[in-house]
C-alpha positions as CSV (number, residue, x, y, z in Angstrom):
1,M,15.1,125.7,4.6
2,T,11.7,126.7,3.0
3,A,10.7,124.5,0.1
4,Q,10.4,126.3,-3.1
5,P,7.4,125.7,-5.3
6,T,8.3,123.9,-8.6
7,R,7.3,125.0,-12.0
8,P,5.9,122.5,-14.5
9,A,8.3,121.5,-17.3
10,A,8.4,123.4,-20.5
11,G,5.5,122.7,-22.8
12,S,3.3,120.9,-20.1
13,E,-0.2,122.3,-19.2
14,S,-0.9,123.7,-15.8
15,T,-3.9,122.3,-14.1
16,D,-4.5,125.4,-12.0
17,P,-7.8,127.1,-12.9
18,V,-6.2,130.5,-12.8
19,D,-2.8,132.1,-12.9
20,L,-1.4,133.4,-9.5
21,P,-0.1,137.0,-9.6
22,V,3.7,137.4,-9.8
23,P,5.5,139.9,-7.5
24,A,7.2,142.8,-9.3
25,D,10.6,142.0,-7.7
26,A,10.4,138.3,-8.6
27,P,13.4,137.1,-10.5
28,T,13.0,136.5,-14.2
29,S,13.3,133.0,-15.7
30,T,14.1,131.8,-19.0
31,T,11.8,128.9,-18.6
32,P,8.7,129.4,-20.8
33,R,5.5,130.0,-18.9
34,P,3.1,127.1,-19.2
35,P,0.1,127.7,-21.4
36,R,-3.0,128.6,-19.6
37,V,-5.8,126.1,-19.4
38,Q,-9.1,127.4,-20.7
39,R,-12.0,125.9,-19.0
40,P,-14.9,125.6,-21.5
41,G,-17.5,128.3,-21.2
42,L,-21.2,128.0,-21.0
43,W,-21.6,128.3,-24.8
44,S,-19.1,125.5,-25.3
45,R,-20.9,123.3,-22.7
46,L,-24.1,123.9,-24.7
47,G,-22.4,122.5,-27.9
48,N,-21.7,126.0,-29.4
49,P,-25.3,126.5,-30.8
50,P,-25.4,128.8,-33.8
51,R,-26.3,132.2,-32.5
52,G,-28.4,133.3,-35.5
53,P,-31.0,130.5,-35.4
54,L,-31.0,130.5,-31.5
55,W,-31.8,134.2,-31.1
56,L,-34.2,134.3,-34.1
57,G,-36.1,131.5,-32.7
58,F,-36.2,133.0,-29.2
59,A,-37.5,136.3,-30.7
60,A,-40.2,134.2,-32.5
61,A,-41.1,132.6,-29.2
62,V,-41.3,136.0,-27.5
63,L,-43.7,137.3,-30.2
64,L,-45.8,134.1,-29.8
65,F,-46.0,134.7,-26.1
66,V,-46.9,138.4,-26.3
67,G,-49.4,137.9,-29.2
68,G,-50.8,134.8,-27.4
69,T,-52.0,136.8,-24.5
70,G,-54.5,138.5,-26.8
71,G,-54.7,136.2,-29.8
72,G,-54.2,132.7,-28.5
73,G,-56.6,130.6,-26.4
74,T,-57.1,133.2,-23.9
75,L,-59.2,132.9,-20.6
76,I,-62.8,134.2,-20.6
77,H,-61.9,136.1,-17.5
78,D,-58.3,136.8,-17.6
79,P,-57.1,137.9,-14.1
80,I,-54.4,140.3,-15.6
81,L,-56.0,141.8,-18.7
82,T,-59.8,141.8,-17.8
83,N,-60.9,145.2,-16.7
84,S,-57.3,146.7,-16.9
85,P,-55.7,149.2,-19.3
86,L,-54.2,146.2,-21.1
87,G,-57.8,144.8,-21.8
88,F,-57.8,146.2,-25.4
89,W,-55.3,143.5,-26.3
90,R,-58.1,140.9,-26.2
91,Y,-60.6,142.7,-28.3
92,G,-61.1,144.5,-31.7
93,H,-58.1,145.9,-33.2
94,G,-56.0,144.9,-30.2
95,R,-56.8,141.2,-30.8
96,E,-56.0,141.7,-34.5
97,L,-52.6,143.1,-33.7
98,A,-51.9,140.3,-31.2
99,T,-52.9,137.7,-33.8
100,A,-50.7,139.4,-36.4
101,L,-47.7,139.2,-33.9
102,M,-48.4,135.4,-33.5
103,Y,-48.2,134.9,-37.3
104,L,-44.9,136.9,-37.4
105,G,-43.7,134.7,-34.6
106,V,-44.6,131.6,-36.6
107,V,-42.8,132.9,-39.7
108,L,-39.6,133.7,-37.7
109,M,-39.8,130.3,-35.9
110,A,-40.0,128.6,-39.3
111,W,-37.0,130.4,-40.6
112,A,-35.0,129.8,-37.5
113,W,-35.8,126.0,-37.8
114,V,-34.7,126.0,-41.5
115,K,-31.5,127.8,-40.6
116,L,-30.8,125.3,-37.8
117,G,-31.5,122.5,-40.2
118,R,-28.8,123.8,-42.6
119,E,-26.3,123.6,-39.8
120,V,-27.4,120.1,-39.0
121,L,-27.2,118.9,-42.5
122,A,-23.8,120.5,-43.0
123,R,-22.6,118.7,-39.7
124,R,-21.6,122.0,-38.3
125,V,-23.6,121.5,-35.0
126,G,-24.1,118.4,-32.9
127,G,-27.1,117.2,-30.9
128,R,-26.2,119.2,-27.8
129,A,-26.3,122.3,-29.8
130,V,-29.7,121.5,-31.3
131,L,-31.1,120.6,-27.9
132,A,-29.9,123.8,-26.3
133,T,-31.4,125.9,-29.1
134,S,-34.7,124.1,-28.7
135,F,-34.8,124.8,-25.0
136,V,-34.1,128.5,-25.6
137,W,-37.0,128.6,-28.1
138,M,-39.3,126.9,-25.6
139,L,-38.6,129.2,-22.6
140,P,-41.2,132.0,-23.5
141,I,-43.7,129.3,-24.7
142,L,-43.7,127.5,-21.3
143,V,-45.6,130.5,-19.6
144,A,-47.7,131.5,-22.7
145,P,-51.5,131.0,-22.8
146,P,-52.6,128.0,-24.9
147,L,-51.5,128.4,-28.5
148,F,-53.6,127.4,-31.5
149,T,-55.8,125.3,-29.2
150,R,-58.0,125.3,-26.1
151,D,-57.4,121.7,-25.1
152,M,-55.7,122.5,-21.8
153,Y,-58.9,123.9,-20.5
154,S,-60.7,120.6,-21.4
155,Y,-58.0,118.7,-19.6
156,L,-58.4,120.7,-16.4
157,A,-62.2,120.4,-16.6
158,Q,-62.0,116.6,-17.1
159,G,-59.7,116.5,-14.2
160,A,-62.0,118.6,-12.1
161,L,-65.1,116.6,-12.8
162,P,-64.3,113.7,-10.5
163,L,-63.2,116.2,-7.8
164,F,-66.9,117.3,-7.7
165,G,-68.4,113.9,-7.8
166,F,-68.9,113.5,-11.6
167,D,-67.8,110.6,-13.8
168,P,-65.6,112.1,-16.5
169,Y,-66.6,109.1,-18.9
170,A,-70.3,109.8,-18.4
171,V,-70.7,113.6,-18.7
172,G,-68.9,116.5,-20.2
173,P,-67.6,119.7,-18.5
174,E,-71.0,121.4,-18.8
175,A,-72.3,119.2,-16.0
176,M,-69.9,121.4,-13.6
177,P,-70.6,125.0,-14.1
178,G,-67.7,127.3,-13.0
179,V,-64.4,128.7,-13.9
180,F,-63.1,125.2,-15.3
181,T,-66.0,124.9,-17.7
182,D,-66.2,128.5,-18.8
183,N,-63.0,128.2,-20.8
184,V,-63.7,124.9,-22.5
185,H,-64.4,125.1,-26.2
186,Y,-68.2,124.9,-26.9
187,F,-67.6,121.8,-29.1
188,W,-66.4,119.8,-26.1
189,Q,-68.8,121.1,-23.4
190,D,-71.0,118.0,-23.5
191,T,-68.4,115.5,-24.5
192,P,-67.0,112.8,-22.0
193,A,-63.2,112.5,-21.7
194,P,-61.9,110.2,-24.4
195,Y,-58.6,109.6,-22.4
196,G,-57.3,106.7,-20.5
197,P,-57.2,106.3,-16.7
198,L,-53.5,107.5,-16.2
199,F,-54.3,110.8,-17.9
200,I,-57.5,111.1,-15.8
201,L,-55.4,110.5,-12.7
202,V,-52.8,113.3,-13.8
203,A,-55.5,115.7,-14.8
204,K,-57.4,115.1,-11.6
205,S,-54.3,115.6,-9.4
206,W,-53.3,118.9,-11.0
207,A,-57.0,120.1,-11.0
208,W,-57.0,119.5,-7.2
209,V,-53.8,121.6,-6.9
210,T,-55.5,124.4,-9.0
211,V,-58.5,124.4,-6.7
212,Q,-56.3,124.7,-3.8
213,L,-54.7,127.8,-5.3
214,G,-58.0,129.5,-5.7
215,S,-58.9,128.0,-9.0
216,N,-56.2,130.2,-10.6
217,M,-56.5,129.1,-14.3
218,V,-53.2,130.8,-15.2
219,V,-51.4,128.4,-12.8
220,G,-53.6,125.6,-14.0
221,V,-52.5,126.2,-17.7
222,I,-48.8,126.6,-17.0
223,G,-48.7,123.5,-14.6
224,T,-50.6,121.3,-17.1
225,R,-48.0,122.3,-19.8
226,L,-45.1,121.5,-17.5
227,I,-46.6,118.1,-16.7
228,M,-47.0,117.3,-20.3
229,C,-43.4,118.3,-20.9
230,I,-42.4,115.3,-18.8
231,G,-43.1,113.2,-22.0
232,L,-40.9,115.5,-23.9
233,A,-38.1,115.0,-21.4
234,L,-38.5,111.2,-21.6
235,L,-38.3,111.4,-25.4
236,I,-35.1,113.5,-25.3
237,W,-33.7,111.1,-22.7
238,T,-34.1,108.0,-24.9
239,L,-33.5,109.7,-28.3
240,P,-29.7,109.5,-28.6
241,E,-29.5,105.6,-27.9
242,L,-32.7,104.8,-29.6
243,T,-31.6,106.7,-32.6
244,R,-28.3,104.9,-32.9
245,R,-30.3,101.6,-32.7
246,L,-32.5,102.7,-35.5
247,G,-29.4,103.8,-37.7
248,G,-30.1,107.6,-37.6
249,R,-28.1,110.6,-36.4
250,P,-29.0,112.1,-33.0
251,A,-28.5,115.7,-34.2
252,A,-30.7,115.2,-37.2
253,A,-33.4,113.4,-35.0
254,L,-33.5,116.1,-32.5
255,W,-33.9,118.7,-35.3
256,V,-36.7,116.7,-36.8
257,V,-38.8,116.0,-33.7
258,V,-37.7,118.4,-30.8
259,A,-36.8,121.6,-32.6
260,N,-39.7,121.2,-35.0
261,P,-42.2,124.1,-34.8
262,V,-45.0,121.6,-34.6
263,M,-43.4,120.5,-31.3
264,I,-42.5,123.9,-30.0
265,V,-45.8,125.7,-30.8
266,H,-48.5,122.9,-31.2
267,L,-47.4,120.3,-28.6
268,V,-45.6,122.4,-26.0
269,G,-47.5,125.7,-26.7
270,G,-50.8,123.8,-26.9
271,G,-49.9,121.6,-23.9
272,H,-51.3,118.5,-25.6
273,N,-51.3,115.1,-23.8
274,D,-49.8,113.5,-26.9
275,L,-46.4,114.5,-25.4
276,L,-47.0,112.0,-22.5
277,L,-47.9,109.4,-25.1
278,V,-44.7,109.8,-27.2
279,G,-42.5,110.0,-24.1
280,L,-43.7,106.8,-22.5
281,L,-43.7,105.1,-25.8
282,S,-40.1,105.9,-26.6
283,V,-38.9,104.7,-23.2
284,G,-40.8,101.6,-23.6
285,C,-39.3,100.9,-27.1
286,L,-35.8,101.4,-25.7
287,A,-36.6,99.1,-22.8
288,A,-37.7,96.3,-25.1
289,L,-34.6,96.6,-27.2
290,N,-32.6,96.4,-24.0
291,R,-34.4,93.1,-23.0
292,R,-36.3,94.7,-20.2
293,H,-39.5,93.3,-21.6
294,V,-41.9,93.6,-18.6
295,L,-40.9,97.3,-18.2
296,A,-41.4,97.8,-21.8
297,I,-45.0,96.3,-21.8
298,A,-45.8,98.3,-18.6
299,L,-44.6,101.6,-20.2
300,V,-46.4,101.2,-23.4
301,T,-49.6,100.2,-21.5
302,L,-49.3,103.4,-19.5
303,A,-48.9,105.3,-22.8
304,M,-52.2,103.6,-23.8
305,A,-53.6,104.6,-20.5
306,T,-53.0,108.1,-21.6
307,K,-54.3,107.8,-25.2
308,A,-55.7,104.7,-26.7
309,S,-53.7,105.0,-30.0
310,A,-50.5,103.9,-28.2
311,G,-52.0,100.5,-27.9
312,V,-51.1,99.8,-31.5
313,A,-47.4,99.5,-30.3
314,L,-48.1,96.7,-27.9
315,P,-48.1,93.7,-30.5
316,F,-44.9,95.0,-31.9
317,I,-43.3,95.1,-28.4
318,V,-44.4,91.4,-27.9
319,L,-42.6,90.6,-31.2
320,I,-39.4,92.2,-29.8
321,W,-39.8,90.1,-26.7
322,A,-40.4,86.9,-28.8
323,G,-37.2,87.7,-30.8
324,H,-35.2,87.3,-27.7
325,L,-36.5,83.9,-26.7
326,E,-35.6,80.5,-28.0
327,G,-37.6,78.1,-30.0
328,T,-39.9,78.2,-33.0
329,F,-41.6,81.4,-33.9
330,P,-45.1,80.3,-32.9
331,K,-43.8,79.1,-29.4
332,R,-41.9,82.2,-28.9
333,L,-44.8,84.3,-29.8
334,V,-47.2,82.5,-27.5
335,K,-44.8,82.8,-24.5
336,A,-44.2,86.5,-25.1
337,G,-47.9,87.2,-26.0
338,A,-49.2,85.5,-22.7
339,A,-46.6,87.3,-20.5
340,G,-47.4,90.6,-22.3
341,V,-51.1,90.3,-21.7
342,G,-50.6,89.5,-18.0
343,V,-48.4,92.6,-17.6
344,F,-50.9,94.7,-19.5
345,L,-53.8,93.6,-17.3
346,V,-51.9,94.3,-14.1
347,V,-50.7,97.7,-15.1
348,F,-54.0,98.9,-16.7
349,T,-56.0,97.6,-13.7
350,A,-53.7,99.4,-11.4
351,A,-54.0,102.7,-13.3
352,S,-57.8,102.4,-13.4
353,F,-57.8,101.7,-9.7
354,A,-55.6,104.7,-8.9
355,A,-57.7,107.0,-11.0
356,Q,-60.8,105.5,-9.5
357,V,-62.4,105.0,-12.8
358,D,-63.9,102.0,-14.8
359,L,-63.8,101.2,-18.5
360,G,-66.2,103.9,-19.4
361,W,-63.5,105.5,-21.4
362,L,-63.9,102.9,-24.2
363,P,-67.3,104.1,-25.4
364,A,-66.1,107.7,-25.0
365,L,-63.3,106.9,-27.6
366,S,-65.9,107.7,-30.3
367,A,-65.9,111.4,-29.3
368,P,-63.1,112.5,-31.6
369,S,-65.0,111.1,-34.5
370,M,-67.3,114.0,-34.2
371,I,-64.5,116.0,-35.7
372,V,-65.0,116.3,-39.3
373,N,-62.0,117.6,-41.4
374,W,-60.2,116.4,-44.3
375,L,-56.8,116.0,-42.6
376,S,-58.2,112.5,-41.9
377,I,-57.8,110.7,-45.3
378,P,-61.1,108.7,-45.2
379,T,-63.1,111.9,-44.0
380,G,-61.5,113.9,-46.8
381,V,-62.3,111.2,-49.4
382,G,-65.9,111.2,-48.3
383,E,-66.2,115.1,-48.4
384,F,-64.6,115.1,-51.9
385,L,-67.0,112.4,-53.2
386,H,-69.9,114.3,-51.8
387,T,-68.8,117.5,-53.4
388,L,-68.1,115.7,-56.7
389,L,-71.5,114.0,-56.9
390,A,-73.5,116.9,-55.4
391,G,-75.2,117.6,-58.7
392,V,-76.2,113.9,-59.2
393,V,-77.0,112.6,-55.7
394,T,-79.2,114.5,-53.3
395,S,-77.9,113.5,-50.0
396,S,-76.0,114.9,-47.0
397,K,-72.3,114.4,-46.8
398,Q,-72.4,112.3,-43.7
399,P,-73.2,109.0,-45.5
400,F,-70.3,109.5,-47.8
401,I,-68.0,110.1,-44.7
402,N,-69.4,107.0,-42.9
403,V,-68.6,104.7,-45.8
404,S,-65.2,106.2,-46.5
405,R,-64.4,105.9,-42.7
406,V,-65.4,102.2,-42.8
407,I,-63.1,101.6,-45.8
408,G,-60.3,103.6,-44.2
409,G,-60.8,101.5,-41.0
410,V,-60.4,98.2,-43.0
411,A,-57.3,99.7,-44.7
412,L,-55.8,100.7,-41.4
413,V,-56.2,97.2,-40.0
414,A,-54.6,95.7,-43.1
415,I,-51.7,98.1,-42.9
416,I,-51.0,97.5,-39.1
417,A,-51.3,93.6,-39.6
418,W,-48.9,93.8,-42.6
419,Q,-46.4,96.0,-40.6
420,W,-46.7,93.5,-37.7
421,W,-46.0,90.5,-39.8
422,K,-43.0,92.2,-41.5
423,A,-41.6,92.9,-37.9
424,R,-41.8,89.3,-36.8
425,D,-38.0,89.1,-36.4
426,G,-38.2,91.8,-33.8
427,G,-35.3,94.1,-33.0
428,P,-34.9,97.8,-34.2
429,D,-37.0,97.0,-37.3
430,A,-40.1,96.4,-35.2
431,V,-39.6,99.8,-33.5
432,R,-39.4,101.5,-36.9
433,R,-42.6,99.8,-37.9
434,I,-44.3,101.0,-34.8
435,G,-43.7,104.4,-36.1
436,I,-45.1,103.7,-39.5
437,A,-48.3,102.0,-37.8
438,L,-48.9,105.0,-35.6
439,L,-48.5,107.3,-38.6
440,A,-51.1,105.3,-40.4
441,V,-53.4,105.5,-37.3
442,A,-53.1,109.3,-37.3
443,L,-53.9,109.6,-41.0
444,L,-56.6,106.9,-41.5
445,S,-58.5,107.3,-38.2
446,P,-62.0,109.0,-38.5
447,A,-60.5,112.3,-37.2
448,T,-57.0,113.7,-37.5
449,L,-55.6,116.8,-35.9
450,P,-52.0,118.2,-36.7
451,W,-50.4,117.0,-33.5
452,Y,-51.6,113.4,-34.0
453,L,-48.9,113.0,-36.5
454,S,-46.4,113.2,-33.6
455,W,-47.2,109.7,-32.6
456,G,-45.4,108.1,-35.4
457,M,-42.9,110.9,-36.3
458,A,-41.4,110.7,-32.8
459,I,-40.2,107.2,-33.7
460,L,-39.5,107.9,-37.4
461,A,-37.5,110.9,-36.6
462,M,-34.8,108.4,-35.4
463,V,-34.3,106.4,-38.6
464,P,-32.0,107.6,-41.6
465,W,-33.4,110.5,-43.5
466,S,-32.5,111.5,-47.1
467,A,-32.1,115.2,-47.7
468,R,-35.2,115.2,-50.1
469,G,-37.1,113.6,-47.4
470,L,-36.2,116.3,-45.0
471,Q,-37.6,118.8,-47.5
472,W,-40.8,117.1,-47.5
473,L,-40.8,117.1,-43.7
474,V,-40.2,120.9,-43.7
475,F,-43.1,121.4,-46.0
476,G,-45.4,119.2,-44.1
477,S,-44.5,120.5,-40.7
478,L,-44.7,124.2,-41.6
479,W,-48.1,123.7,-43.4
480,L,-49.5,121.7,-40.4
481,M,-48.5,124.7,-38.2
482,I,-51.1,126.9,-39.7
483,V,-54.2,124.7,-40.4
484,Y,-55.6,126.0,-37.1
485,Y,-56.0,129.6,-36.2
486,P,-54.0,131.0,-33.2
487,S,-57.3,131.0,-31.2
488,G,-57.8,127.2,-31.8
489,E,-60.5,127.4,-34.4
490,A,-60.0,125.3,-37.6
491,A,-58.7,127.0,-40.8
492,L,-59.0,123.8,-43.0
493,Y,-61.7,125.3,-45.2
494,N,-60.1,128.6,-45.8
495,W,-58.7,127.6,-49.2
496,G,-57.0,130.8,-50.2
497,Y,-55.3,131.1,-46.9
498,L,-54.2,127.4,-47.1
499,A,-52.9,127.9,-50.5
500,V,-50.7,131.0,-49.6
501,C,-49.4,129.0,-46.5
502,A,-48.6,126.0,-48.8
503,V,-46.5,128.2,-51.1
504,L,-44.6,129.7,-48.2
505,A,-44.0,126.3,-46.7
506,A,-42.7,125.0,-50.2
507,L,-40.3,128.0,-50.3
508,A,-39.0,127.2,-46.9
509,A,-38.5,123.5,-47.9
510,R,-36.5,124.7,-50.9
511,A,-34.4,127.0,-48.8
512,L,-33.3,124.1,-46.7
513,L,-31.0,122.8,-49.5
514,R,-29.4,126.1,-50.4
515,P,-25.7,125.8,-51.7
516,D,-24.3,127.5,-48.6
517,A,-24.5,124.3,-46.8
518,P,-22.0,122.1,-48.6
519,A,-22.7,118.8,-46.7
520,I,-26.3,118.7,-47.9
521,R,-25.2,116.5,-50.7
522,I,-24.8,113.7,-48.2
523,P,-27.5,111.3,-49.5
524,V,-28.5,109.8,-46.2
525,L,-28.3,111.2,-42.7
526,A,-27.3,107.9,-41.2
527,R,-24.7,107.3,-38.5
528,S,-21.0,107.5,-39.7
529,G,-17.6,108.0,-38.4
530,A,-18.0,111.8,-38.7
531,R,-19.3,113.8,-35.8
532,T,-22.9,112.7,-35.2
533,G,-23.8,114.8,-32.1
């Protein structure tokens, strides 16, 4: 006899992916048909991201991409637009239209971010949805020209210098005429690289690839951006666990730092090497909390070998190590400190040897201090005092700035020392204080650029936030978006422009807490038994 297939019992779920067709002459049965199992679709796998913010932000990114080809940090000799019918996009009225599209893209991106923030505050979306939305927003940006900066051209030139026999810590890009140097901003033409050996190694490696591809600067820019995004991937990888350790909510942290327009437009669009710093730093902090102390010191050392500011985190990582040891605090600190110094020396020496450079980058660290803008609190105070006393004291503003910077440096050392002492018990609190210390470094250093604040905010995004605090975050982030023009020139002294942008940023911050998001009355976005994403 032929065995007959059996039907599942009534009310049970079939595990078949699809229902098989039933012949027309098949006998009917009174047994209820088992319910069909619905496999989750792509949208569900992505966390069901809200369609409105997702597509609004994507449209904004497309506008930034299209406008950026004419109004962004464009190439001097663009292989696509130069001497073509599309060349008008880079000059005159065409460039003005391209710039207008970029500003429209910024406005739409800001609105999409605020709308997504309402969903996060109301706990209608989880971390996966925020992450998926952020990725969609980034896609057009990944292949755009540099946005609001020309730093990627400096990176490529600094990487190319050692390929042609120059020391990147002794000379600037102007020592090497050619396609790499042509696109570097005039301000940095004669400036040695202020970056650590790991970054020089990375820049040199990709510059070599770019040369092998015919010195194609379009490939050079896109490749540089993708390499910097490795740091973003590291940050995203560590964020859920690190956020839970710090008491925050992953969905909120992702919205604060990854979906933030400063991240999308400035850090990814600008391709800044600060991305590598925050990625290595976050992995190092998590390794320290997981008692993998040697790895933690090594990773934070590599972050410092990218940008020196990350070195501020090393003493705090030592405190976390000491907190996991036994004995009195002085003995634990000496043990952890001695081991940490040993690991640091080995890793930093290896990075310098691999990059074939010496410690010449230490004197070059003074290069950013040539930037004079009031985003740096000490510099701003010096400029203000000079303006205030201009009718009384006949002097240039530089002495005022120099004195204010010295005072700011003393204040910075005191803040870092105080935060370090308060973190002496180690644990997650030490990680939180790393964020505070790095934020202080960004604000009190002689020079500050908008993306410098990402050093501390990448960590502080993972702590609990009040709804009011998020409003201030929205205001600050959106205002920082526009303190540089799309081409990369500073807008910090265009007071009327800054005032209008501040009003718009304030309106966006107010819109975050509209009544149509009922859960915004939750006082603190900390972890709870509710869905945290």
